[in-house]
C-alpha positions as CSV (number, residue, x, y, z in Angstrom):
1,M,11.2,56.1,148.4
2,S,12.1,56.6,152.0
3,H,8.9,58.0,153.6
4,I,5.1,58.0,153.3
5,Y,2.9,60.8,154.5
6,A,-0.6,59.6,155.5
7,V,-3.5,62.1,155.8
8,Q,-6.8,60.9,157.2
9,M,-10.0,62.9,157.5
10,D,-13.7,63.0,157.5
11,I,-16.0,65.3,155.4
12,P,-19.7,66.1,155.8
13,A,-21.9,64.0,153.5
14,E,-23.4,67.1,151.8
15,I,-20.0,68.1,150.3
16,E,-18.6,64.6,149.8
17,A,-19.0,64.7,146.0
18,A,-17.2,68.0,145.8
19,F,-14.5,66.8,148.2
20,N,-13.8,63.7,145.9
21,R,-13.8,65.8,142.7
22,V,-11.5,68.5,144.1
23,Y,-9.1,65.9,145.7
24,D,-8.9,63.8,142.5
25,E,-8.9,66.5,139.8
26,D,-7.2,69.4,141.5
27,H,-5.4,68.7,144.8
28,I,-3.5,65.5,144.0
29,P,-2.4,66.7,140.5
30,L,-0.9,69.8,142.1
31,I,0.8,67.8,144.9
32,L,2.3,65.4,142.3
33,K,4.2,68.3,140.7
34,V,6.1,68.9,143.9
35,P,9.7,67.7,143.6
36,G,10.2,64.6,145.8
37,V,6.6,63.4,145.7
38,R,6.6,60.0,143.9
39,S,3.0,59.0,144.1
40,A,-0.4,59.6,145.8
41,R,-3.2,57.2,146.4
42,R,-6.6,57.7,148.1
43,Y,-8.7,55.2,150.0
44,R,-12.1,55.1,151.7
45,L,-12.5,53.2,155.0
46,E,-14.4,49.9,154.7
47,H,-13.8,48.5,158.2
48,S,-11.9,49.4,161.4
49,T,-11.6,48.0,164.9
50,R,-11.1,51.6,166.1
51,P,-14.3,53.6,166.6
52,G,-14.1,57.1,165.1
53,M,-11.4,56.2,162.5
54,P,-11.5,58.9,159.8
55,R,-13.3,57.7,156.6
56,Y,-10.8,58.9,154.0
57,L,-7.0,58.3,153.7
58,A,-4.5,59.7,151.3
59,I,-1.0,58.2,151.1
60,Y,1.8,60.1,149.5
61,E,5.2,58.4,148.7
62,L,8.0,60.9,149.3
63,D,11.8,60.9,148.7
64,S,12.2,62.3,152.2
65,A,10.2,63.8,155.1
66,A,11.8,67.2,154.2
67,V,9.5,67.4,151.2
68,L,6.7,68.3,153.6
69,E,8.6,71.5,154.6
70,S,9.6,72.5,151.1
71,A,8.4,75.8,149.6
72,A,6.9,73.8,146.7
73,W,4.9,71.6,149.0
74,L,3.7,74.5,151.2
75,E,2.6,76.4,148.0
76,A,0.9,73.4,146.4
77,I,-1.3,72.5,149.4
78,D,-2.9,75.9,149.3
79,L,-3.4,76.1,145.5
80,G,-6.7,75.5,143.6
81,E,-10.1,74.9,145.2
82,W,-8.7,72.8,148.1
83,K,-8.0,75.6,150.6
84,P,-11.0,77.8,150.2
85,K,-13.7,75.2,149.3
86,I,-12.8,71.9,151.0
87,R,-10.2,72.3,153.8
88,P,-12.6,74.3,156.1
89,H,-15.1,71.4,156.1
90,T,-12.6,68.6,156.9
91,T,-12.8,67.2,160.4
92,N,-11.1,64.4,162.4
93,R,-7.8,65.1,160.6
94,I,-4.7,63.0,161.3
95,H,-1.4,63.6,159.7
96,S,1.4,61.0,160.0
97,T,4.8,60.6,158.5
98,F,6.4,57.1,158.3
99,R,10.0,56.3,157.5
100,Q,10.7,53.1,155.5
101,I,12.5,50.5,157.5
102,A,12.6,47.5,155.2
């Protein structure tokens, strides 16, 4: 592993159950099929010293940052229910890529 890709976001309470179902059962399994994606984990914020921090976090372990520009990644992020049913409702999105240094 040389990189992680962190995605943070908020979702309205009225679709939170659908958000979690689609993320866990549809979106992440599709992303994990992309060559160069080693793992994916999701987290829900419990505490932050920063006001307005997005409530949800997904961390993807990648072989390289180039995975995020691959045809397989770009296809996978639009497959399934994610793009039509969930993505339009996400807010406060932050996307970050980190390179491993130690």
